[in-house]
VEXDRENMAR-162542 format. One record per residue: residue in three letters; x, y, z of N, C-alpha, C in turn; residue number from 1. Coordinates in Angstrom, 1 decimal. Last residue first. Example, Ala and Ser with C-alpha at 12.3 -4.5 7.8 and 13.67 -1.06 7.14 Angstrom:
+-------+--------+--------+--------+--------+--------+--------+--------+--------+--------+--------+
| lomar |   n_c1 |   n_c2 |   n_c3 |  ca_c1 |  ca_c2 |  ca_c3 |   c_c1 |   c_c2 |   c_c3 | kolkol |
+-------+--------+--------+--------+--------+--------+--------+--------+--------+--------+--------+
|   SER |   12.8 |   -2.2 |    7.1 |   13.7 |   -1.1 |    7.1 |   12.9 |    0.0 |    7.9 |      2 |
|   ALA |   13.2 |   -5.7 |    7.8 |   12.3 |   -4.5 |    7.8 |   13.2 |   -3.3 |    7.8 |      1 |
+-------+--------+--------+--------+--------+--------+--------+--------+--------+--------+--------+
This chain:
+-------+--------+--------+--------+--------+--------+--------+--------+--------+--------+--------+
| lomar |   n_c1 |   n_c2 |   n_c3 |  ca_c1 |  ca_c2 |  ca_c3 |   c_c1 |   c_c2 |   c_c3 | kolkol |
+-------+--------+--------+--------+--------+--------+--------+--------+--------+--------+--------+
|   SER |    4.1 |  -54.1 |    4.3 |    3.6 |  -55.2 |    5.2 |    2.9 |  -54.7 |    6.3 |    136 |
|   VAL |    4.5 |  -51.7 |    3.0 |    4.2 |  -52.9 |    2.2 |    3.6 |  -54.0 |    3.1 |    135 |
|   MET |    5.5 |  -49.7 |    4.5 |    4.0 |  -49.6 |    4.1 |    3.6 |  -50.8 |    3.4 |    134 |
|   SER |    7.7 |  -50.4 |    7.1 |    7.4 |  -50.5 |    5.7 |    5.8 |  -50.3 |    5.5 |    133 |
|   ARG |    8.6 |  -48.2 |    9.7 |    7.9 |  -49.4 |    9.3 |    7.6 |  -49.3 |    7.8 |    132 |
|   TRP |   10.6 |  -47.1 |   12.2 |   10.4 |  -47.0 |   10.8 |    9.8 |  -48.3 |   10.4 |    131 |
|   ALA |    9.3 |  -46.0 |   15.4 |   10.1 |  -47.0 |   14.6 |    9.7 |  -47.0 |   13.1 |    130 |
|   PRO |    8.8 |  -42.4 |   15.6 |    8.5 |  -43.8 |   15.9 |    9.3 |  -44.8 |   15.1 |    129 |
|   GLY |   11.6 |  -40.2 |   15.6 |   10.2 |  -40.5 |   15.6 |   10.0 |  -42.0 |   15.9 |    128 |
|   VAL |   13.7 |  -37.5 |   15.9 |   13.6 |  -38.9 |   16.3 |   12.1 |  -39.1 |   16.3 |    127 |
|   GLU |   15.9 |  -35.2 |   14.4 |   14.6 |  -35.6 |   14.7 |   14.5 |  -37.1 |   15.0 |    126 |
|   GLY |   18.7 |  -34.7 |   14.2 |   17.8 |  -33.6 |   14.2 |   16.4 |  -33.9 |   14.7 |    125 |
|   VAL |   21.8 |  -35.7 |   15.2 |   20.4 |  -36.2 |   15.0 |   19.5 |  -35.0 |   15.2 |    124 |
|   THR |   24.6 |  -34.3 |   13.4 |   23.8 |  -34.5 |   14.6 |   22.4 |  -35.0 |   14.3 |    123 |
|   GLY |   27.6 |  -35.6 |   11.9 |   26.4 |  -34.7 |   12.0 |   25.7 |  -34.9 |   13.3 |    122 |
|   LEU |   30.2 |  -36.6 |    9.8 |   29.7 |  -36.4 |   11.2 |   28.6 |  -35.4 |   11.1 |    121 |
|   VAL |   31.2 |  -39.3 |    7.7 |   30.8 |  -37.9 |    7.9 |   30.1 |  -37.8 |    9.2 |    120 |
|   ALA |   33.6 |  -41.3 |    6.0 |   32.8 |  -41.0 |    7.2 |   32.4 |  -39.6 |    7.2 |    119 |
|   LEU |   34.9 |  -44.2 |    4.2 |   34.4 |  -42.8 |    4.2 |   33.6 |  -42.5 |    5.5 |    118 |
|   ALA |   37.4 |  -46.4 |    3.3 |   36.4 |  -46.0 |    4.2 |   36.1 |  -44.5 |    4.1 |    117 |
|   ALA |   37.8 |  -48.0 |    0.1 |   38.3 |  -47.0 |    1.1 |   37.2 |  -46.5 |    2.0 |    116 |
|   GLY |   36.5 |  -49.7 |   -1.6 |   37.4 |  -50.3 |   -0.6 |   37.9 |  -49.3 |    0.4 |    115 |
|   GLU |   35.0 |  -47.9 |   -3.2 |   36.0 |  -48.8 |   -3.8 |   37.0 |  -49.3 |   -2.8 |    114 |
|   SER |   34.1 |  -46.4 |   -0.5 |   34.2 |  -46.0 |   -1.9 |   35.4 |  -46.8 |   -2.5 |    113 |
|   ASN |   31.7 |  -46.5 |    2.1 |   32.9 |  -47.2 |    1.4 |   32.9 |  -46.7 |    0.0 |    112 |
|   GLY |   30.7 |  -45.0 |    5.2 |   30.5 |  -45.5 |    3.8 |   31.8 |  -46.1 |    3.3 |    111 |
|   VAL |   29.0 |  -43.9 |    8.0 |   30.2 |  -44.6 |    7.5 |   29.9 |  -45.2 |    6.2 |    110 |
|   ALA |   28.0 |  -41.3 |    9.9 |   27.6 |  -42.1 |    8.8 |   28.9 |  -42.6 |    8.2 |    109 |
|   ILE |   27.3 |  -40.5 |   13.2 |   28.4 |  -40.8 |   12.2 |   27.9 |  -41.7 |   11.1 |    108 |
|   ALA |   25.9 |  -38.1 |   15.3 |   25.7 |  -39.2 |   14.3 |   26.9 |  -39.3 |   13.4 |    107 |
|   VAL |   25.2 |  -37.0 |   18.5 |   26.2 |  -37.0 |   17.4 |   25.9 |  -38.2 |   16.6 |    106 |
|   HIS |   22.0 |  -35.8 |   19.6 |   23.1 |  -36.8 |   19.6 |   24.0 |  -36.6 |   18.4 |    105 |
|   GLY |   20.0 |  -34.1 |   18.9 |   21.2 |  -33.5 |   19.4 |   22.3 |  -34.5 |   19.6 |    104 |
|   PRO |   17.3 |  -36.2 |   19.8 |   17.8 |  -35.0 |   19.0 |   19.0 |  -34.4 |   19.7 |    103 |
|   ARG |   18.5 |  -39.5 |   20.6 |   17.7 |  -38.3 |   21.0 |   18.2 |  -37.2 |   20.0 |    102 |
|   VAL |   18.4 |  -43.1 |   20.3 |   19.0 |  -41.7 |   20.0 |   18.0 |  -40.6 |   20.4 |    101 |
|   ALA |   19.3 |  -46.1 |   21.9 |   18.2 |  -45.1 |   21.5 |   18.9 |  -43.8 |   21.3 |    100 |
|   ALA |   22.2 |  -47.8 |   20.4 |   21.3 |  -47.4 |   21.5 |   20.3 |  -46.4 |   21.0 |     99 |
|   GLY |   22.5 |  -50.1 |   17.7 |   22.7 |  -48.9 |   18.4 |   21.8 |  -48.6 |   19.5 |     98 |
|   GLN |   23.7 |  -53.3 |   17.1 |   22.5 |  -52.5 |   17.4 |   22.9 |  -51.2 |   18.1 |     97 |
|   LEU |   26.7 |  -53.5 |   15.1 |   26.0 |  -53.7 |   16.3 |   24.7 |  -52.8 |   16.4 |     96 |
|   LEU |   27.4 |  -55.0 |   11.9 |   27.2 |  -53.8 |   12.8 |   26.4 |  -54.1 |   14.0 |     95 |
|   GLN |   29.6 |  -57.6 |   11.4 |   28.2 |  -57.2 |   11.5 |   28.2 |  -56.0 |   12.4 |     94 |
|   PRO |   32.2 |  -58.8 |    9.3 |   31.7 |  -58.3 |   10.5 |   30.3 |  -57.8 |   10.3 |     93 |
|   LEU |   32.7 |  -61.9 |    7.7 |   32.2 |  -60.6 |    7.5 |   31.7 |  -60.0 |    8.9 |     92 |
|   SER |   34.4 |  -64.3 |    7.4 |   34.3 |  -63.5 |    8.6 |   33.9 |  -62.1 |    8.4 |     91 |
|   ALA |   34.7 |  -64.5 |    3.9 |   35.1 |  -65.0 |    5.2 |   35.0 |  -63.9 |    6.3 |     90 |
|   ALA |   31.8 |  -64.1 |    1.9 |   33.2 |  -63.6 |    2.2 |   33.5 |  -64.1 |    3.7 |     89 |
|   ALA |   29.9 |  -66.3 |    0.1 |   30.1 |  -65.7 |    1.4 |   31.5 |  -65.3 |    1.6 |     88 |
|   SER |   29.0 |  -65.6 |   -3.1 |   29.9 |  -66.4 |   -2.3 |   30.1 |  -65.6 |   -1.0 |     87 |
|   ALA |   27.0 |  -63.9 |   -3.9 |   27.0 |  -65.2 |   -4.4 |   27.9 |  -66.1 |   -3.6 |     86 |
|   PRO |   25.5 |  -61.7 |   -1.4 |   26.7 |  -62.1 |   -2.2 |   26.6 |  -63.6 |   -2.6 |     85 |
|   LYS |   22.5 |  -60.2 |   -1.6 |   23.1 |  -61.4 |   -1.1 |   24.3 |  -61.8 |   -2.0 |     84 |
|   LEU |   20.8 |  -57.2 |   -0.5 |   21.7 |  -57.9 |   -1.5 |   22.3 |  -59.1 |   -0.8 |     83 |
|   LEU |   18.0 |  -55.3 |   -0.4 |   18.7 |  -56.4 |    0.3 |   19.5 |  -57.1 |   -0.8 |     82 |
|   ALA |   17.2 |  -51.9 |    0.0 |   17.4 |  -53.0 |   -0.9 |   18.2 |  -54.0 |   -0.2 |     81 |
|   VAL |   14.9 |  -49.3 |    1.0 |   15.9 |  -50.3 |    1.4 |   15.9 |  -51.4 |    0.3 |     80 |
|   GLY |   12.9 |  -47.4 |    1.2 |   14.1 |  -47.1 |    0.5 |   15.2 |  -48.1 |    0.7 |     79 |
|   THR |   10.4 |  -47.9 |    2.2 |   11.5 |  -47.5 |    3.2 |   12.8 |  -47.2 |    2.5 |     78 |
|   SER |    9.0 |  -48.3 |   -0.2 |    8.4 |  -47.4 |    0.9 |    9.4 |  -47.1 |    2.0 |     77 |
|   PRO |   10.5 |  -50.1 |   -1.7 |   10.5 |  -48.7 |   -2.1 |    9.9 |  -47.8 |   -1.0 |     76 |
|   ASP |   12.3 |  -52.6 |   -0.9 |   11.1 |  -52.0 |   -0.3 |   11.2 |  -50.5 |   -0.6 |     75 |
|   ARG |   13.5 |  -55.8 |   -2.1 |   13.6 |  -54.3 |   -2.1 |   12.2 |  -53.8 |   -1.5 |     74 |
|   GLY |   15.7 |  -58.6 |   -2.5 |   14.6 |  -57.9 |   -2.0 |   14.7 |  -56.4 |   -2.0 |     73 |
|   VAL |   18.0 |  -59.5 |   -3.7 |   17.0 |  -60.5 |   -3.3 |   15.8 |  -59.9 |   -2.6 |     72 |
|   LEU |   20.3 |  -59.0 |   -6.1 |   19.2 |  -58.3 |   -5.4 |   18.2 |  -59.3 |   -5.0 |     71 |
|   GLU |   23.5 |  -60.6 |   -5.6 |   22.2 |  -60.6 |   -6.2 |   21.2 |  -59.7 |   -5.4 |     70 |
|   ALA |   26.9 |  -60.0 |   -6.2 |   25.8 |  -60.0 |   -5.3 |   24.5 |  -59.9 |   -6.1 |     69 |
|   LYS |   30.4 |  -60.9 |   -6.3 |   29.1 |  -60.7 |   -7.0 |   28.0 |  -60.8 |   -6.0 |     68 |
|   VAL |   33.0 |  -59.3 |   -4.7 |   32.1 |  -60.4 |   -4.7 |   30.9 |  -60.0 |   -5.5 |     67 |
|   THR |   36.4 |  -58.4 |   -4.1 |   35.1 |  -58.1 |   -4.8 |   34.3 |  -59.4 |   -4.9 |     66 |
|   GLU |   38.5 |  -57.1 |   -1.5 |   37.9 |  -58.3 |   -2.2 |   36.6 |  -57.9 |   -2.9 |     65 |
|   GLY |   39.0 |  -55.0 |    0.2 |   39.4 |  -54.9 |   -1.2 |   38.9 |  -56.0 |   -2.1 |     64 |
|   SER |   38.0 |  -55.1 |    2.7 |   39.3 |  -55.8 |    2.5 |   39.8 |  -55.5 |    1.1 |     63 |
|   ALA |   35.5 |  -54.0 |    2.4 |   36.5 |  -53.2 |    3.0 |   37.9 |  -53.8 |    2.8 |     62 |
|   LEU |   34.4 |  -55.2 |   -0.9 |   34.4 |  -55.2 |    0.6 |   35.5 |  -54.3 |    1.1 |     61 |
|   THR |   32.5 |  -54.3 |   -3.5 |   33.9 |  -54.2 |   -3.1 |   33.9 |  -54.1 |   -1.5 |     60 |
|   LEU |   30.1 |  -56.2 |   -5.2 |   30.4 |  -55.5 |   -4.0 |   31.9 |  -55.5 |   -3.8 |     59 |
|   GLU |   28.4 |  -55.9 |   -8.1 |   29.7 |  -56.4 |   -7.6 |   30.1 |  -55.5 |   -6.4 |     58 |
|   VAL |   25.4 |  -56.8 |   -9.5 |   26.0 |  -56.0 |   -8.5 |   27.3 |  -56.6 |   -8.1 |     57 |
|   GLU |   23.5 |  -56.8 |  -12.3 |   24.5 |  -57.5 |  -11.6 |   25.3 |  -56.5 |  -10.8 |     56 |
|   GLU |   20.0 |  -56.2 |  -12.3 |   21.3 |  -55.7 |  -12.4 |   22.3 |  -56.5 |  -11.7 |     55 |
|   GLY |   17.4 |  -57.0 |  -11.7 |   18.1 |  -57.7 |  -12.7 |   19.6 |  -57.3 |  -12.9 |     54 |
|   ALA |   16.5 |  -53.7 |  -10.8 |   16.1 |  -55.1 |  -10.8 |   16.9 |  -55.8 |  -12.0 |     53 |
|   GLU |   19.1 |  -51.6 |   -9.6 |   18.1 |  -51.8 |  -10.6 |   17.8 |  -53.3 |  -10.5 |     52 |
|   VAL |   20.0 |  -49.7 |   -6.8 |   20.0 |  -51.0 |   -7.4 |   18.8 |  -51.2 |   -8.3 |     51 |
|   ALA |   19.5 |  -47.3 |   -5.6 |   20.9 |  -47.5 |   -6.1 |   21.0 |  -48.8 |   -6.9 |     50 |
|   GLU |   17.1 |  -47.1 |   -4.3 |   17.2 |  -46.5 |   -5.6 |   18.6 |  -46.7 |   -6.3 |     49 |
|   GLU |   17.6 |  -48.4 |   -1.9 |   16.8 |  -49.1 |   -2.9 |   17.0 |  -48.5 |   -4.3 |     48 |
|   ALA |   20.8 |  -48.6 |   -0.4 |   19.7 |  -47.7 |   -0.8 |   18.9 |  -48.4 |   -2.0 |     47 |
|   ALA |   21.3 |  -51.8 |    1.2 |   21.7 |  -50.6 |    0.4 |   20.5 |  -49.8 |    0.2 |     46 |
|   VAL |   22.6 |  -54.5 |    3.1 |   21.5 |  -53.5 |    2.9 |   22.1 |  -52.3 |    2.2 |     45 |
|   PHE |   23.5 |  -57.9 |    2.7 |   23.9 |  -56.5 |    2.8 |   22.7 |  -55.6 |    2.5 |     44 |
|   PHE |   23.9 |  -61.0 |    4.4 |   23.1 |  -60.1 |    3.6 |   23.6 |  -58.6 |    3.8 |     43 |
|   GLY |   25.3 |  -62.7 |    6.1 |   25.8 |  -62.5 |    4.8 |   25.0 |  -61.6 |    3.9 |     42 |
|   ASP |   23.9 |  -62.5 |    8.6 |   23.8 |  -63.8 |    7.8 |   24.3 |  -63.6 |    6.4 |     41 |
|   ARG |   23.3 |  -59.0 |    8.4 |   23.5 |  -60.2 |    9.2 |   23.4 |  -61.4 |    8.2 |     40 |
|   TRP |   24.4 |  -56.6 |    7.1 |   23.4 |  -56.6 |    8.1 |   23.5 |  -57.8 |    9.0 |     39 |
|   HIS |   26.9 |  -54.7 |    5.9 |   26.6 |  -56.1 |    6.2 |   25.6 |  -56.1 |    7.4 |     38 |
|   PHE |   25.8 |  -52.0 |    3.8 |   26.4 |  -52.5 |    5.0 |   26.0 |  -53.9 |    5.3 |     37 |
|   ALA |   26.9 |  -50.2 |    0.9 |   26.0 |  -51.2 |    1.5 |   26.6 |  -51.7 |    2.8 |     36 |
|   SER |   27.2 |  -47.2 |   -1.1 |   27.6 |  -48.1 |    0.0 |   26.5 |  -49.1 |    0.4 |     35 |
|   ALA |   28.0 |  -46.4 |   -4.5 |   27.1 |  -46.4 |   -3.4 |   27.6 |  -47.4 |   -2.3 |     34 |
|   THR |   29.2 |  -44.4 |   -7.1 |   29.6 |  -45.3 |   -6.1 |   28.5 |  -45.2 |   -4.9 |     33 |
|   ARG |   27.8 |  -44.2 |  -10.4 |   28.2 |  -43.6 |   -9.1 |   28.5 |  -44.7 |   -8.1 |     32 |
|   HIS |   26.5 |  -45.1 |  -12.7 |   28.0 |  -45.0 |  -12.6 |   28.5 |  -44.2 |  -11.5 |     31 |
|   HIS |   23.9 |  -45.7 |  -12.5 |   24.2 |  -44.3 |  -12.9 |   25.7 |  -44.0 |  -12.8 |     30 |
|   HIS |   23.9 |  -48.2 |  -11.4 |   23.6 |  -48.1 |  -12.8 |   23.8 |  -46.6 |  -13.4 |     29 |
|   THR |   26.8 |  -48.0 |   -9.1 |   25.3 |  -48.0 |   -9.5 |   25.1 |  -48.0 |  -11.0 |     28 |
|   VAL |   29.2 |  -50.0 |   -7.8 |   29.0 |  -49.0 |   -8.7 |   27.5 |  -49.1 |   -9.2 |     27 |
|   PHE |   29.6 |  -50.4 |   -4.2 |   29.3 |  -50.9 |   -5.5 |   29.1 |  -49.8 |   -6.5 |     26 |
|   SER |   31.2 |  -51.3 |   -1.0 |   30.7 |  -50.3 |   -2.1 |   30.4 |  -51.1 |   -3.3 |     25 |
|   ALA |   30.6 |  -52.1 |    2.4 |   31.1 |  -52.4 |    1.1 |   30.6 |  -51.3 |    0.2 |     24 |
|   VAL |   31.2 |  -52.4 |    5.9 |   30.6 |  -51.6 |    4.8 |   31.3 |  -51.9 |    3.5 |     23 |
|   ALA |   32.5 |  -53.4 |    8.1 |   31.2 |  -54.0 |    7.7 |   30.5 |  -53.3 |    6.6 |     22 |
|   PRO |   34.8 |  -52.0 |    8.5 |   34.9 |  -53.3 |    7.9 |   33.6 |  -54.0 |    7.5 |     21 |
|   ALA |   33.8 |  -49.5 |    9.7 |   34.2 |  -49.6 |    8.3 |   34.3 |  -51.0 |    7.7 |     20 |
|   ALA |   33.4 |  -49.5 |   12.4 |   32.3 |  -49.8 |   11.6 |   32.7 |  -50.1 |   10.1 |     19 |
|   ALA |   35.9 |  -48.8 |   13.5 |   35.3 |  -50.0 |   13.9 |   34.1 |  -50.4 |   13.0 |     18 |
|   ALA |   36.3 |  -46.3 |   12.3 |   37.2 |  -47.4 |   11.9 |   36.6 |  -48.7 |   12.3 |     17 |
|   ALA |   34.3 |  -44.8 |   13.6 |   34.2 |  -45.0 |   12.1 |   35.1 |  -46.1 |   11.7 |     16 |
|   VAL |   35.2 |  -44.9 |   16.2 |   33.9 |  -45.4 |   15.9 |   33.8 |  -45.7 |   14.4 |     15 |
|   ASP |   37.7 |  -43.5 |   15.9 |   37.7 |  -44.9 |   16.3 |   36.3 |  -45.6 |   16.0 |     14 |
|   ALA |   36.8 |  -41.0 |   15.2 |   37.6 |  -41.8 |   14.2 |   37.6 |  -43.2 |   14.6 |     13 |
|   ILE |   35.7 |  -40.3 |   17.6 |   34.8 |  -40.4 |   16.4 |   35.5 |  -41.2 |   15.4 |     12 |
|   ALA |   38.0 |  -40.3 |   19.2 |   36.9 |  -41.2 |   19.6 |   36.0 |  -41.3 |   18.4 |     11 |
|   ASP |   39.5 |  -38.2 |   18.1 |   40.0 |  -39.6 |   18.0 |   38.9 |  -40.6 |   18.3 |     10 |
|   SER |   37.8 |  -36.0 |   18.7 |   38.1 |  -36.4 |   17.3 |   38.6 |  -37.8 |   17.2 |      9 |
|   PHE |   38.0 |  -36.0 |   21.5 |   36.7 |  -36.2 |   20.8 |   36.9 |  -36.7 |   19.4 |      8 |
|   SER |   40.8 |  -35.5 |   21.7 |   40.2 |  -36.8 |   22.2 |   38.9 |  -37.1 |   21.6 |      7 |
|   SER |   40.8 |  -32.9 |   20.6 |   41.6 |  -34.0 |   20.0 |   41.1 |  -35.3 |   20.4 |      6 |
|   LEU |   39.2 |  -31.4 |   22.2 |   38.8 |  -31.6 |   20.9 |   39.5 |  -32.8 |   20.2 |      5 |
|   ASN |   38.2 |  -31.6 |   25.3 |   39.4 |  -31.9 |   24.6 |   39.0 |  -32.3 |   23.2 |      4 |
|   ILE |   36.5 |  -29.3 |   27.1 |   36.3 |  -30.3 |   26.1 |   37.7 |  -30.4 |   25.4 |      3 |
|   SER |   35.3 |  -28.2 |   30.2 |   36.5 |  -28.4 |   29.4 |   36.3 |  -29.5 |   28.4 |      2 |
|   MET |   33.0 |  -25.9 |   31.4 |   33.2 |  -27.3 |   30.9 |   34.4 |  -27.3 |   30.0 |      1 |
+-------+--------+--------+--------+--------+--------+--------+--------+--------+--------+--------+
């Protein structure tokens, strides 16, 4: 089997570049940078532990624009926080639903650090049932 590493690398970079506009960053209460992705209808999803209740969050969008956001929901059982920007940024892209994954599939995690895209490559190690909150 012949594998063209340059073509594979370009394909991975293309996937990361396509996802990057839907990812924002913010500075956490621990003064670290965290990422949030535009889920739908102007809502962003972030790691629950990165956002404190009552904390003012300022999202830096991929465009470099900054918008204030409010924590509107959190679920510690799944580690998810939901953020709503105070003003809707124009034409926010939304990530597409991924196909079913299997152990061994390539996984790309895309993030944002102060407006700059970040990406890391790995493989899927385990796949289980749909992730459900213990809250509902």
